[in-house]
C-alpha positions as CSV (number, residue, x, y, z in Angstrom):
1,M,-25.0,50.8,-13.4
2,G,-24.1,47.6,-11.5
3,C,-21.0,45.4,-11.3
4,T,-19.5,43.7,-14.4
5,T,-16.7,41.2,-14.9
6,T,-13.6,42.2,-16.8
7,L,-10.5,39.9,-17.2
8,G,-11.8,37.8,-14.4
9,M,-12.0,40.8,-12.0
10,H,-15.2,42.5,-10.8
11,W,-15.6,46.1,-11.9
12,D,-18.0,48.3,-10.0
13,V,-18.9,50.7,-12.8
14,A,-20.7,53.2,-10.5
15,K,-17.8,53.5,-8.0
16,N,-15.1,52.7,-10.7
17,T,-13.4,50.2,-8.5
18,L,-11.9,46.8,-9.0
19,H,-11.8,43.7,-6.8
20,V,-11.2,40.0,-7.2
21,T,-13.4,37.0,-6.6
22,T,-13.4,36.0,-2.9
23,P,-12.3,32.4,-2.5
24,V,-14.6,30.0,-0.7
25,V,-12.9,29.0,2.6
26,T,-14.7,26.3,4.6
27,P,-13.5,26.1,8.2
28,G,-12.8,22.7,9.8
29,K,-11.5,21.0,6.6
30,V,-8.3,19.0,6.8
31,I,-5.5,21.2,5.3
32,T,-3.9,19.3,2.5
33,K,-1.8,20.4,-0.5
34,C,-4.8,19.9,-2.7
35,L,-6.8,22.3,-0.5
36,V,-4.1,25.0,-0.5
37,A,-3.7,24.8,-4.3
38,S,-7.5,25.0,-4.9
39,I,-8.1,28.0,-2.7
40,T,-5.0,29.9,-3.9
41,A,-6.1,29.4,-7.6
42,Q,-9.5,30.9,-6.8
43,V,-7.9,34.3,-6.3
44,Y,-7.7,35.2,-10.0
45,D,-5.7,38.4,-10.1
46,V,-4.6,38.9,-13.7
47,L,-3.5,42.5,-13.1
48,G,-1.4,41.6,-10.0
49,L,-3.1,44.2,-7.8
50,Y,-3.2,41.7,-4.9
51,S,0.1,40.1,-5.5
52,P,1.7,41.2,-2.2
53,F,-1.0,39.1,-0.4
54,V,-1.4,36.2,-2.9
55,I,2.4,35.6,-3.0
56,S,2.3,34.3,0.6
57,A,0.0,31.5,-0.3
58,K,2.1,30.7,-3.4
59,I,5.3,30.5,-1.3
60,L,3.5,28.2,1.1
61,L,2.5,25.9,-1.8
62,Q,6.0,26.0,-3.2
63,Q,7.3,24.7,0.2
64,L,4.8,21.8,0.1
65,W,6.2,20.8,-3.3
66,K,9.8,21.0,-2.0
67,D,8.8,18.8,0.9
68,K,7.3,16.3,-1.6
69,V,3.9,16.3,0.2
70,D,1.3,14.2,-1.5
71,W,-1.9,15.9,-2.6
72,D,-4.2,14.3,0.0
73,D,-1.7,14.3,2.9
74,K,-2.3,16.5,5.9
75,V,0.3,19.3,6.2
76,I,2.5,19.7,9.2
77,D,1.5,22.0,12.1
78,N,3.8,24.9,11.1
79,I,2.3,25.0,7.6
80,Q,-1.2,24.8,9.1
81,L,-0.6,27.9,11.3
82,R,0.7,29.9,8.4
83,W,-2.3,28.8,6.2
84,R,-4.9,29.7,8.8
85,A,-3.3,33.1,9.2
86,W,-3.6,33.7,5.5
87,T,-7.2,32.5,5.3
88,D,-8.1,34.8,8.2
89,D,-7.1,37.8,6.1
90,V,-8.3,36.6,2.7
91,L,-11.8,37.9,3.1
92,T,-10.7,41.3,4.2
93,V,-8.1,41.7,1.5
94,T,-10.1,40.4,-1.4
95,N,-13.2,42.4,-0.5
96,H,-11.2,45.6,-0.4
97,P,-11.8,47.5,-3.6
98,I,-9.0,49.2,-5.6
99,A,-9.7,52.5,-7.2
100,R,-9.4,52.4,-11.0
101,K,-8.9,56.1,-11.7
102,Y,-5.5,57.8,-11.8
103,T,-6.2,61.2,-10.3
104,V,-7.9,62.2,-7.0
105,N,-9.3,65.6,-8.2
106,P,-10.6,67.0,-11.5
107,S,-8.0,69.8,-11.6
108,P,-5.9,70.1,-14.8
109,I,-2.9,67.9,-14.8
110,V,0.3,69.7,-15.6
111,S,2.5,66.6,-16.2
112,Y,2.9,62.9,-15.6
113,S,5.9,61.0,-14.3
114,L,6.2,57.3,-13.7
115,H,8.4,56.0,-10.9
116,G,9.3,52.3,-10.7
117,Y,10.5,50.4,-7.7
118,S,11.6,46.8,-7.4
119,D,13.1,44.5,-4.8
120,A,13.8,40.8,-4.4
121,S,14.5,38.2,-1.7
122,Q,15.3,34.5,-1.7
123,L,11.6,33.7,-1.9
124,A,10.1,36.2,-4.3
125,Y,10.6,39.5,-6.1
126,G,8.2,42.4,-6.8
127,A,7.9,45.7,-8.6
128,A,5.6,48.7,-8.3
129,V,5.0,51.7,-10.6
130,Y,3.4,54.9,-9.2
131,R,1.0,57.0,-11.0
132,W,0.5,60.5,-9.7
133,H,0.5,59.7,-5.9
134,G,3.2,57.8,-4.1
135,P,5.5,58.7,-1.2
136,S,5.3,62.4,-0.2
137,W,8.9,63.1,-1.3
138,L,7.9,62.3,-4.9
139,R,6.3,65.8,-5.1
140,L,9.7,67.4,-4.4
141,P,12.3,68.1,-7.0
142,E,14.5,65.2,-7.9
143,S,17.5,66.9,-6.3
144,E,15.8,66.7,-2.9
145,W,14.9,63.0,-3.1
146,P,16.4,60.9,-0.3
147,S,19.5,58.9,-1.3
148,S,19.2,55.1,-1.3
149,G,22.9,54.7,-0.4
150,V,23.4,52.5,-3.5
151,S,26.0,53.8,-6.0
152,S,24.8,54.2,-9.5
153,L,25.5,51.3,-11.9
154,P,27.6,51.9,-15.1
155,R,25.5,52.1,-18.2
156,E,27.6,49.5,-20.0
157,L,28.5,46.4,-18.0
158,P,31.6,44.4,-19.0
159,E,30.8,41.2,-20.7
160,T,31.4,38.2,-18.5
161,K,31.7,34.7,-19.9
162,M,29.9,32.0,-18.0
163,V,31.8,28.7,-17.5
164,V,29.6,25.7,-17.1
165,L,31.3,22.5,-15.8
166,T,29.5,19.2,-16.2
167,T,30.6,16.2,-14.2
168,I,29.6,12.9,-15.6
169,T,30.2,9.8,-13.6
170,A,30.3,6.8,-15.8
171,P,28.7,3.7,-14.3
172,T,30.9,0.7,-13.8
173,Q,28.1,-1.8,-14.3
174,V,27.4,-3.8,-17.4
175,F,23.7,-3.0,-17.2
176,D,22.0,-5.6,-15.1
177,L,23.2,-8.5,-17.2
178,W,23.8,-10.9,-14.3
179,T,20.1,-10.6,-13.1
180,R,19.0,-12.3,-16.4
181,Y,20.9,-15.5,-16.0
182,S,21.0,-18.3,-13.3
183,N,24.3,-19.8,-14.5
184,F,27.6,-18.2,-14.3
185,S,29.1,-19.9,-17.3
186,T,26.2,-18.7,-19.5
187,L,26.7,-15.2,-18.2
188,V,30.4,-15.3,-19.1
189,R,29.7,-16.6,-22.6
190,T,27.1,-13.9,-23.2
191,L,29.4,-11.1,-22.0
192,A,32.2,-12.6,-24.3
193,W,29.9,-12.3,-27.3
194,I,29.1,-8.7,-26.4
195,R,32.7,-7.8,-26.0
196,R,33.5,-9.4,-29.4
197,F,30.7,-7.4,-31.1
198,A,32.0,-4.2,-29.5
199,A,35.6,-5.0,-30.6
200,N,34.5,-5.8,-34.2
201,C,32.7,-2.4,-34.3
202,R,35.7,-0.5,-33.1
203,T,38.2,-2.3,-35.4
204,P,36.5,-3.7,-38.4
205,A,39.8,-4.6,-40.0
206,N,40.5,-7.2,-37.2
207,K,37.0,-8.5,-37.2
208,L,36.5,-12.0,-35.7
209,S,33.7,-14.0,-37.4
210,S,34.2,-17.5,-36.1
211,D,31.2,-19.3,-34.6
212,T,33.0,-20.3,-31.4
213,L,34.6,-18.2,-28.7
214,R,38.3,-18.4,-28.0
215,S,39.5,-19.4,-24.5
216,S,41.1,-16.0,-24.2
217,E,37.8,-14.3,-24.8
218,L,36.1,-16.4,-22.2
219,A,38.9,-15.7,-19.7
220,N,38.8,-11.9,-20.3
221,A,35.0,-11.9,-19.9
222,K,35.2,-13.8,-16.6
223,F,37.9,-11.5,-15.2
224,H,35.8,-8.5,-16.3
225,L,32.9,-9.7,-14.2
226,L,35.2,-10.4,-11.3
227,R,36.7,-6.9,-11.5
228,L,33.2,-5.5,-11.7
229,S,32.2,-7.3,-8.6
230,Q,35.3,-6.0,-6.8
231,S,34.8,-2.4,-7.8
232,N,31.2,-2.5,-6.4
233,T,32.0,-4.2,-3.1
234,F,35.7,-3.5,-2.4
235,F,35.8,0.1,-3.6
236,D,37.2,1.3,-0.3
237,V,39.9,-1.4,-0.4
238,L,41.0,-0.3,-3.9
239,Q,41.2,3.3,-2.9
240,T,43.1,2.5,0.3
241,I,45.7,0.4,-1.6
242,K,46.1,3.2,-4.3
243,K,46.8,5.6,-1.4
244,K,49.3,3.1,0.1
245,Q,47.4,3.0,3.4
246,S,46.6,0.2,5.7
247,L,43.2,-1.4,6.0
248,P,41.1,-1.2,9.2
249,R,41.7,-4.0,11.7
250,N,38.1,-5.2,11.5
251,H,38.1,-5.5,7.7
252,P,37.7,-9.0,6.3
253,L,40.9,-8.6,4.3
254,A,43.0,-7.1,7.1
255,G,44.8,-10.4,7.7
256,M,45.9,-10.7,4.1
257,I,48.6,-9.1,1.9
258,V,46.4,-7.3,-0.6
259,C,47.7,-5.8,-3.9
260,I,46.4,-4.8,-7.3
261,H,47.7,-6.9,-10.2
262,D,46.4,-6.7,-13.8
263,D,43.6,-4.3,-12.6
264,T,42.4,-7.0,-10.3
265,L,42.5,-7.1,-6.5
266,K,44.7,-10.0,-5.3
267,A,45.4,-11.4,-1.8
268,T,48.0,-13.7,-0.4
269,G,48.8,-15.0,3.1
270,R,51.3,-13.6,5.5
271,I,53.7,-16.5,5.0
272,R,54.5,-15.6,1.4
273,Q,57.9,-14.1,2.3
274,H,59.0,-17.3,4.0
275,S,57.6,-19.7,1.4
276,T,60.0,-21.5,-0.9
277,T,57.4,-21.9,-3.7
278,T,55.5,-19.3,-5.6
279,P,52.7,-18.1,-3.3
280,R,49.1,-18.6,-4.6
281,E,47.3,-15.3,-5.2
282,L,43.6,-15.4,-4.4
283,I,40.9,-13.2,-5.8
284,P,38.9,-11.5,-3.0
285,L,35.2,-11.5,-3.6
286,S,32.3,-10.4,-1.5
287,L,29.0,-12.2,-1.2
288,K,27.2,-8.8,-1.2
289,S,27.8,-8.8,-5.0
290,P,25.2,-10.8,-7.1
291,I,28.0,-11.8,-9.4
292,T,29.8,-13.6,-6.5
293,R,26.6,-15.3,-5.4
294,L,26.0,-16.5,-9.0
295,L,29.5,-17.8,-9.2
296,V,29.2,-19.9,-6.0
297,T,25.7,-21.3,-6.8
298,S,26.8,-22.2,-10.3
299,A,30.0,-24.0,-9.0
300,H,27.7,-26.0,-6.7
301,V,25.9,-27.4,-9.7
302,T,29.0,-27.7,-11.9
303,Y,30.8,-29.8,-9.4
304,Q,27.8,-32.2,-9.0
305,H,26.5,-30.9,-5.6
306,P,29.5,-31.7,-3.4
307,G,29.4,-31.2,0.3
308,V,30.2,-27.9,2.0
309,A,33.7,-28.8,2.9
310,A,34.5,-30.1,-0.6
311,L,33.2,-27.0,-2.4
312,L,34.9,-24.8,0.1
313,S,38.2,-26.4,-0.8
314,I,37.6,-26.1,-4.5
315,L,36.7,-22.4,-4.5
316,G,39.4,-21.7,-1.9
317,H,42.1,-22.5,-4.4
318,R,41.2,-19.5,-6.5
319,Y,39.1,-17.1,-4.4
320,F,39.0,-15.6,-1.0
321,I,35.3,-15.1,-0.1
322,P,34.6,-14.2,3.6
323,G,31.5,-15.9,5.0
324,L,31.6,-18.6,2.3
325,R,31.0,-21.6,4.6
326,N,27.7,-20.2,5.9
327,F,26.6,-19.3,2.4
328,L,27.3,-22.8,1.1
329,K,25.2,-24.2,3.9
330,K,22.3,-22.1,2.8
331,V,22.8,-23.2,-0.9
332,S,22.7,-26.8,0.2
333,K,19.5,-26.3,2.2
334,R,17.8,-24.7,-0.8
335,C,19.0,-27.4,-3.3
336,A,16.4,-30.1,-3.8
337,I,19.0,-32.6,-5.1
338,C,21.2,-32.1,-2.0
339,Q,18.2,-32.5,0.3
340,R,17.3,-35.8,-1.3
341,A,20.9,-37.1,-1.3
342,Y,21.8,-36.1,2.3
343,A,18.4,-36.7,3.9
344,K,18.4,-39.0,6.9
345,P,16.4,-42.2,6.5
346,M,13.2,-42.4,8.5
347,Q,13.3,-44.6,11.6
348,Q,10.6,-47.1,11.5
349,I,8.8,-47.7,14.8
350,M,8.6,-51.4,15.7
351,G,5.1,-52.9,15.9
352,L,3.5,-54.2,19.1
353,L,4.2,-57.8,20.1
354,P,1.4,-60.4,19.5
355,L,-0.8,-61.0,22.6
356,A,0.4,-64.7,22.9
357,T,4.1,-63.7,22.7
358,A,3.6,-60.9,25.3
359,A,1.7,-63.3,27.6
360,T,4.5,-66.0,27.4
361,N,7.1,-63.4,28.2
């Protein structure tokens, strides 16, 4: 009788032994994650007889997944050394047959006893069950077995309740609404309609159904966008003020008196305590925010493409925007209307004098 295949394993009927299919390892190939996975999968060990050896390759493949290595990328040198060491032993291990029979002699068996062992680490866990032969002390009475040094566990463990805490951080963004509009006023009106719809859904009794927006709705939508811009770019300032601490000296707002009023960051000059009139509170904004950039570019169009100094004065009455002058210069350079309006006239080169005039002179 020859060799047959059972459950993907080779069974030598004459010798009554089992062994797995030897994987094909071609030397000289570039070691990639695809190659490691392919060769590891060729060791089809459904009974787990070769698990102590195969688990090394599976741990290696797991590490490649953790490192987010692409399928066709060459693995690092450390992984290559570990893989070559595994492939050097794969032929020896897979060609080693495992006896299928339980006993080693035909003598009558008095009794059977099964002994199970298990252990685990951070990478893998394993278990083994002996039939008949195992460590030599298994043949001794149970009272003479070596002690493991581990106290026996109680048969009934007390019930422990698992507490699962889930932390959800709510985003402070109104989706990406500002990326869909090129005009700040249109963005404000759109947000106002959205806020009205949300308010009508929450309180149907006070539902507003007019076809026009109120000035208060537009103002609230605008300030909501400004607060959103501040929360994304001046988050550190807001936290510092809430803790009643001072801003760093190199911060753009370090030279201002900054406070929080109506959930909005406000800033005034240092002369407010000596002023006889009510000081003007400015709204600090950062050009890192797309909302601020949209506000400035829309103001450039709304005020009929004024010069840099004029628009700087207009926006400076309500906002404090560090780096605004340089940004306005860039806006003017990109504006086709401004380029035509402020373009310098071409200097015409005078023609050559006639020959007779030149000869007379």
